[in-house]
TORPA-4810 file (N, C-alpha, C, O; in nm, 3 decimals):
<nodes>
NODE_1_3.751_-3.120_1.992_3.853_-3.209_2.044_3.904_-3.156_2.181_3.948_-3.041_2.194_M
NODE_2_3.896_-3.245_2.278_3.942_-3.206_2.413_4.096_-3.208_2.423_4.164_-3.291_2.365_A
NODE_3_4.144_-3.113_2.500_4.290_-3.102_2.522_4.325_-3.145_2.664_4.265_-3.102_2.763_T
NODE_4_4.425_-3.233_2.669_4.471_-3.287_2.797_4.618_-3.247_2.819_4.702_-3.263_2.731_I
NODE_5_4.646_-3.194_2.937_4.783_-3.161_2.974_4.836_-3.271_3.067_4.780_-3.296_3.174_L
NODE_6_4.942_-3.334_3.025_5.007_-3.438_3.106_5.134_-3.379_3.170_5.219_-3.323_3.099_F
NODE_7_5.146_-3.390_3.298_5.268_-3.342_3.370_5.332_-3.462_3.436_5.275_-3.521_3.528_A
NODE_8_5.449_-3.498_3.389_5.519_-3.613_3.445_5.670_-3.592_3.413_5.708_-3.553_3.302_D
NODE_9_5.751_-3.621_3.513_5.895_-3.599_3.496_5.965_-3.705_3.415_6.080_-3.686_3.375_D
NODE_10_5.898_-3.819_3.390_5.958_-3.922_3.309_5.918_-3.908_3.163_5.801_-3.917_3.128_E
NODE_11_6.021_-3.886_3.078_5.995_-3.861_2.939_5.926_-3.975_2.869_5.840_-3.952_2.783_E
NODE_12_5.960_-4.099_2.904_5.900_-4.214_2.838_5.749_-4.220_2.867_5.669_-4.255_2.780_S
NODE_13_5.712_-4.184_2.989_5.569_-4.181_3.026_5.497_-4.073_2.948_5.389_-4.097_2.894_I
NODE_14_5.557_-3.952_2.940_5.495_-3.842_2.864_5.474_-3.885_2.721_5.366_-3.864_2.666_R
NODE_15_5.573_-3.943_2.661_5.563_-3.982_2.518_5.458_-4.091_2.499_5.385_-4.092_2.400_L
NODE_16_5.450_-4.181_2.593_5.347_-4.289_2.589_5.209_-4.227_2.594_5.120_-4.261_2.516_L
NODE_17_5.193_-4.135_2.687_5.061_-4.066_2.697_5.028_-3.987_2.569_4.915_-3.991_2.521_Y
NODE_18_5.125_-3.917_2.517_5.104_-3.840_2.397_5.061_-3.932_2.280_4.961_-3.905_2.213_R
NODE_19_5.133_-4.036_2.259_5.104_-4.129_2.145_4.966_-4.191_2.162_4.885_-4.191_2.069_D
NODE_20_4.939_-4.243_2.282_4.812_-4.313_2.299_4.690_-4.222_2.301_4.585_-4.260_2.248_E
NODE_21_4.702_-4.105_2.360_4.584_-4.017_2.370_4.566_-3.941_2.239_4.452_-3.912_2.202_F
NODE_22_4.674_-3.908_2.166_4.653_-3.846_2.035_4.589_-3.943_1.938_4.504_-3.905_1.858_E
NODE_23_4.631_-4.069_1.946_4.572_-4.176_1.860_4.422_-4.190_1.893_4.343_-4.224_1.805_E
NODE_24_4.383_-4.165_2.018_4.243_-4.176_2.054_4.164_-4.046_2.024_4.044_-4.037_2.053_A
NODE_25_4.231_-3.947_1.965_4.161_-3.826_1.921_4.166_-3.706_2.012_4.090_-3.610_1.993_G
NODE_26_4.252_-3.708_2.109_4.268_-3.596_2.199_4.387_-3.504_2.154_4.484_-3.552_2.094_Y
NODE_27_4.378_-3.378_2.182_4.493_-3.293_2.168_4.573_-3.303_2.298_4.515_-3.304_2.406_A
NODE_28_4.705_-3.311_2.290_4.790_-3.338_2.406_4.892_-3.228_2.419_4.952_-3.183_2.322_V
NODE_29_4.912_-3.185_2.545_5.016_-3.091_2.585_5.099_-3.160_2.692_5.043_-3.220_2.783_V
NODE_30_5.230_-3.152_2.681_5.316_-3.219_2.774_5.402_-3.120_2.857_5.445_-3.016_2.809_L
NODE_31_5.423_-3.158_2.983_5.505_-3.079_3.073_5.594_-3.174_3.155_5.546_-3.277_3.202_A
NODE_32_5.722_-3.140_3.172_5.817_-3.221_3.238_5.823_-3.198_3.395_5.889_-3.273_3.467_A
NODE_33_5.754_-3.095_3.440_5.756_-3.066_3.586_5.638_-2.974_3.621_5.566_-2.928_3.533_N
NODE_34_5.622_-2.948_3.746_5.513_-2.865_3.793_5.512_-2.722_3.743_5.407_-2.667_3.709_G
NODE_35_5.630_-2.663_3.739_5.641_-2.526_3.697_5.604_-2.511_3.547_5.533_-2.419_3.506_H
NODE_36_5.657_-2.607_3.465_5.622_-2.604_3.322_5.473_-2.629_3.304_5.410_-2.564_3.221_E
NODE_37_5.416_-2.720_3.379_5.277_-2.750_3.368_5.189_-2.627_3.401_5.090_-2.600_3.332_A
NODE_38_5.228_-2.553_3.506_5.154_-2.432_3.541_5.158_-2.330_3.428_5.056_-2.269_3.396_L
NODE_39_5.275_-2.311_3.367_5.288_-2.221_3.254_5.202_-2.267_3.133_5.132_-2.188_3.069_E
NODE_40_5.209_-2.394_3.107_5.133_-2.445_2.991_4.984_-2.445_3.017_4.906_-2.433_2.922_K
NODE_41_4.940_-2.459_3.145_4.803_-2.448_3.178_4.750_-2.307_3.147_4.643_-2.292_3.089_F
NODE_42_4.826_-2.206_3.185_4.783_-2.067_3.161_4.782_-2.040_3.009_4.691_-1.973_2.960_V
NODE_43_4.882_-2.091_2.936_4.887_-2.069_2.791_4.779_-2.140_2.715_4.719_-2.081_2.625_E
NODE_44_4.751_-2.265_2.747_4.665_-2.347_2.661_4.524_-2.367_2.718_4.434_-2.401_2.641_T
NODE_45_4.501_-2.350_2.843_4.370_-2.375_2.911_4.316_-2.512_2.867_4.214_-2.519_2.798_R
NODE_46_4.383_-2.619_2.908_4.339_-2.752_2.868_4.205_-2.786_2.933_4.162_-2.720_3.027_P
NODE_47_4.142_-2.889_2.881_4.013_-2.936_2.936_4.030_-3.030_3.056_3.936_-3.052_3.133_D
NODE_48_4.150_-3.084_3.070_4.176_-3.177_3.180_4.327_-3.193_3.196_4.403_-3.180_3.099_L
NODE_49_4.370_-3.220_3.319_4.511_-3.241_3.351_4.532_-3.380_3.410_4.451_-3.428_3.489_L
NODE_50_4.641_-3.445_3.373_4.683_-3.569_3.440_4.822_-3.536_3.497_4.914_-3.503_3.423_V
NODE_51_4.834_-3.545_3.629_4.952_-3.498_3.699_5.017_-3.607_3.780_4.949_-3.674_3.858_V
NODE_52_5.146_-3.628_3.762_5.221_-3.712_3.846_5.248_-3.645_3.981_5.268_-3.523_3.987_D
NODE_53_5.249_-3.722_4.090_5.271_-3.660_4.221_5.417_-3.630_4.246_5.450_-3.519_4.288_I
NODE_54_5.505_-3.726_4.221_5.645_-3.710_4.254_5.719_-3.653_4.134_5.753_-3.725_4.040_K
NODE_55_5.743_-3.522_4.138_5.823_-3.457_4.039_5.921_-3.363_4.110_5.892_-3.314_4.219_M
NODE_56_6.036_-3.338_4.049_6.132_-3.248_4.112_6.080_-3.105_4.112_6.000_-3.068_4.026_P
NODE_57_6.124_-3.025_4.206_6.082_-2.886_4.215_5.941_-2.884_4.275_5.923_-2.919_4.392_G
NODE_58_5.843_-2.843_4.199_5.705_-2.840_4.242_5.642_-2.978_4.217_5.631_-3.021_4.103_M
NODE_59_5.604_-3.045_4.323_5.540_-3.175_4.307_5.394_-3.162_4.259_5.342_-3.051_4.248_D
NODE_60_5.331_-3.272_4.231_5.198_-3.271_4.182_5.094_-3.216_4.277_4.998_-3.152_4.234_G
NODE_61_5.114_-3.240_4.405_5.013_-3.189_4.505_5.021_-3.037_4.511_4.917_-2.971_4.517_I
NODE_62_5.142_-2.979_4.509_5.158_-2.835_4.505_5.101_-2.779_4.375_5.035_-2.675_4.375_E
NODE_63_5.126_-2.847_4.267_5.076_-2.804_4.136_4.922_-2.793_4.142_4.864_-2.693_4.100_L
NODE_64_4.857_-2.898_4.196_4.710_-2.899_4.199_4.663_-2.782_4.286_4.566_-2.714_4.252_V
NODE_65_4.732_-2.757_4.401_4.692_-2.647_4.486_4.697_-2.517_4.409_4.605_-2.437_4.418_R
NODE_66_4.804_-2.494_4.332_4.818_-2.370_4.254_4.716_-2.363_4.140_4.662_-2.256_4.111_R
NODE_67_4.690_-2.476_4.077_4.591_-2.482_3.969_4.453_-2.442_4.021_4.378_-2.372_3.954_L
NODE_68_4.422_-2.488_4.144_4.291_-2.462_4.202_4.274_-2.311_4.236_4.162_-2.260_4.246_R
NODE_69_4.388_-2.242_4.253_4.379_-2.099_4.273_4.343_-2.025_4.143_4.283_-1.917_4.146_E
NODE_70_4.379_-2.084_4.031_4.354_-2.032_3.896_4.217_-2.075_3.843_4.147_-1.998_3.778_L
NODE_71_4.179_-2.199_3.873_4.056_-2.255_3.818_4.008_-2.369_3.903_4.086_-2.457_3.938_S
NODE_72_3.882_-2.370_3.936_3.826_-2.484_4.010_3.746_-2.577_3.923_3.700_-2.681_3.970_T
NODE_73_3.728_-2.542_3.797_3.641_-2.625_3.709_3.716_-2.715_3.616_3.652_-2.797_3.551_D
NODE_74_3.847_-2.708_3.604_3.922_-2.797_3.520_3.955_-2.924_3.597_4.020_-2.916_3.701_V
NODE_75_3.912_-3.041_3.547_3.935_-3.165_3.620_4.086_-3.201_3.623_4.160_-3.176_3.528_P
NODE_76_4.127_-3.259_3.736_4.266_-3.301_3.753_4.267_-3.445_3.801_4.198_-3.480_3.897_V
NODE_77_4.345_-3.527_3.735_4.366_-3.665_3.778_4.513_-3.677_3.830_4.608_-3.648_3.758_I
NODE_78_4.527_-3.718_3.954_4.662_-3.748_4.002_4.694_-3.890_3.961_4.616_-3.981_3.987_L
NODE_79_4.809_-3.909_3.897_4.853_-4.035_3.846_4.992_-4.061_3.900_5.087_-3.990_3.867_C
NODE_80_5.005_-4.164_3.982_5.131_-4.187_4.048_5.162_-4.337_4.059_5.072_-4.421_4.052_T
NODE_81_5.288_-4.367_4.075_5.328_-4.508_4.097_5.316_-4.550_4.241_5.341_-4.666_4.276_A
NODE_82_5.277_-4.456_4.328_5.275_-4.477_4.467_5.129_-4.473_4.522_5.068_-4.367_4.531_Y
NODE_83_5.078_-4.589_4.557_4.938_-4.599_4.603_4.911_-4.534_4.738_4.798_-4.496_4.769_G
NODE_84_5.018_-4.521_4.817_4.998_-4.468_4.954_4.955_-4.322_4.956_4.908_-4.275_5.060_E
NODE_85_4.970_-4.248_4.844_4.929_-4.110_4.843_4.775_-4.097_4.849_4.722_-3.991_4.881_F
NODE_86_4.708_-4.202_4.817_4.559_-4.199_4.814_4.505_-4.159_4.953_4.398_-4.097_4.963_R
NODE_87_4.579_-4.194_5.059_4.538_-4.162_5.196_4.569_-4.018_5.235_4.518_-3.971_5.337_Q
NODE_88_4.650_-3.948_5.158_4.689_-3.814_5.188_4.578_-3.716_5.159_4.532_-3.706_5.045_N
NODE_89_4.534_-3.641_5.261_4.424_-3.550_5.242_4.453_-3.444_5.137_4.359_-3.394_5.075_L
NODE_90_4.578_-3.407_5.114_4.612_-3.306_5.016_4.575_-3.352_4.875_4.556_-3.268_4.787_E
NODE_91_4.566_-3.481_4.850_4.531_-3.533_4.715_4.381_-3.511_4.685_4.338_-3.523_4.570_T
NODE_92_4.304_-3.481_4.788_4.158_-3.468_4.767_4.121_-3.345_4.688_4.004_-3.331_4.651_W
NODE_93_4.213_-3.255_4.659_4.188_-3.141_4.574_4.175_-3.180_4.425_4.127_-3.105_4.340_A
NODE_94_4.221_-3.306_4.399_4.209_-3.354_4.262_4.071_-3.414_4.242_4.001_-3.442_4.340_S
NODE_95_4.032_-3.435_4.119_3.905_-3.495_4.088_3.906_-3.646_4.087_3.803_-3.711_4.103_D
NODE_96_4.024_-3.702_4.067_4.043_-3.845_4.067_4.184_-3.881_4.092_4.271_-3.795_4.093_D
NODE_97_4.211_-4.012_4.114_4.343_-4.060_4.154_4.359_-4.195_4.090_4.268_-4.277_4.097_Y
NODE_98_4.473_-4.222_4.027_4.497_-4.352_3.973_4.643_-4.388_3.992_4.732_-4.303_3.985_I
NODE_99_4.665_-4.519_4.018_4.800_-4.567_4.026_4.847_-4.603_3.886_4.774_-4.671_3.812_V
NODE_100_4.967_-4.559_3.847_5.020_-4.586_3.712_5.020_-4.735_3.683_5.040_-4.819_3.771_K
NODE_101_4.997_-4.764_3.557_4.994_-4.901_3.512_5.035_-4.905_3.364_5.013_-4.810_3.290_S
NODE_102_5.093_-5.016_3.323_5.128_-5.027_3.179_4.996_-5.034_3.099_4.996_-4.998_2.981_A
NODE_103_4.887_-5.077_3.157_4.759_-5.081_3.091_4.690_-4.946_3.117_4.662_-4.911_3.231_N
NODE_104_4.663_-4.873_3.012_4.606_-4.739_3.021_4.454_-4.734_3.017_4.395_-4.626_3.014_L
NODE_105_4.391_-4.851_3.017_4.247_-4.854_3.011_4.180_-4.778_3.126_4.082_-4.707_3.105_D
NODE_106_4.235_-4.794_3.250_4.177_-4.722_3.363_4.188_-4.574_3.349_4.095_-4.500_3.381_G
NODE_107_4.303_-4.529_3.300_4.324_-4.385_3.278_4.232_-4.330_3.171_4.174_-4.223_3.186_L
NODE_108_4.221_-4.407_3.060_4.130_-4.364_2.955_3.986_-4.352_3.007_3.914_-4.259_2.972_F
NODE_109_3.947_-4.445_3.088_3.812_-4.448_3.145_3.790_-4.325_3.233_3.687_-4.258_3.222_S
NODE_110_3.885_-4.296_3.319_3.868_-4.177_3.409_3.869_-4.047_3.332_3.794_-3.956_3.363_K
NODE_111_3.955_-4.038_3.231_3.958_-3.918_3.146_3.823_-3.896_3.077_3.767_-3.787_3.078_V
NODE_112_3.774_-4.006_3.016_3.644_-3.993_2.947_3.533_-3.954_3.037_3.450_-3.871_3.001_A
NODE_113_3.529_-4.014_3.156_3.420_-3.982_3.252_3.425_-3.840_3.293_3.321_-3.774_3.297_A
NODE_114_3.543_-3.788_3.327_3.553_-3.651_3.370_3.526_-3.549_3.260_3.467_-3.444_3.284_L
NODE_115_3.569_-3.583_3.140_3.538_-3.490_3.030_3.390_-3.491_2.992_3.333_-3.388_2.958_L
NODE_116_3.330_-3.609_2.998_3.183_-3.617_2.975_3.106_-3.539_3.076_3.010_-3.470_3.043_D
NODE_117_3.149_-3.549_3.201_3.081_-3.475_3.309_3.093_-3.324_3.286_3.002_-3.247_3.317_R
NODE_118_3.208_-3.285_3.232_3.234_-3.141_3.207_3.173_-3.100_3.076_3.158_-2.980_3.053_R
NODE_119_3.137_-3.192_2.988_3.082_-3.159_2.861_3.189_-3.118_2.758_3.160_-3.045_2.663_G
NODE_120_3.313_-3.165_2.779_3.424_-3.121_2.694_3.470_-3.231_2.596_3.569_-3.214_2.525_A
NODE_121_3.402_-3.339_2.591_3.449_-3.453_2.507_3.411_-3.430_2.366_3.441_-3.513_2.280_R
</nodes>
């Protein structure tokens, strides 16, 4: 079973991700901010991360930069409500980028593709 770490400052989003992805058979780890996500990454070594960009303290772009210092092989999806970040070169350190939506089909698809590519599904 693949483990996914979700980092998002909105509790309702974290709980939605947990419920939907656990129901789909994934193990889920939640973090409310970048610092907590970094700690949980080191503790749990998840197979994939889904990271919000706009978080207080350490934002998602800084989190991805720090994660890449620890590991270059764990896929990261940046997931944000703001489409304009797609043009930001700093987001290119992630493996994929998705704009948040109430429909999680796109996120599920990206997660499955990255885990399959990594052989972690």
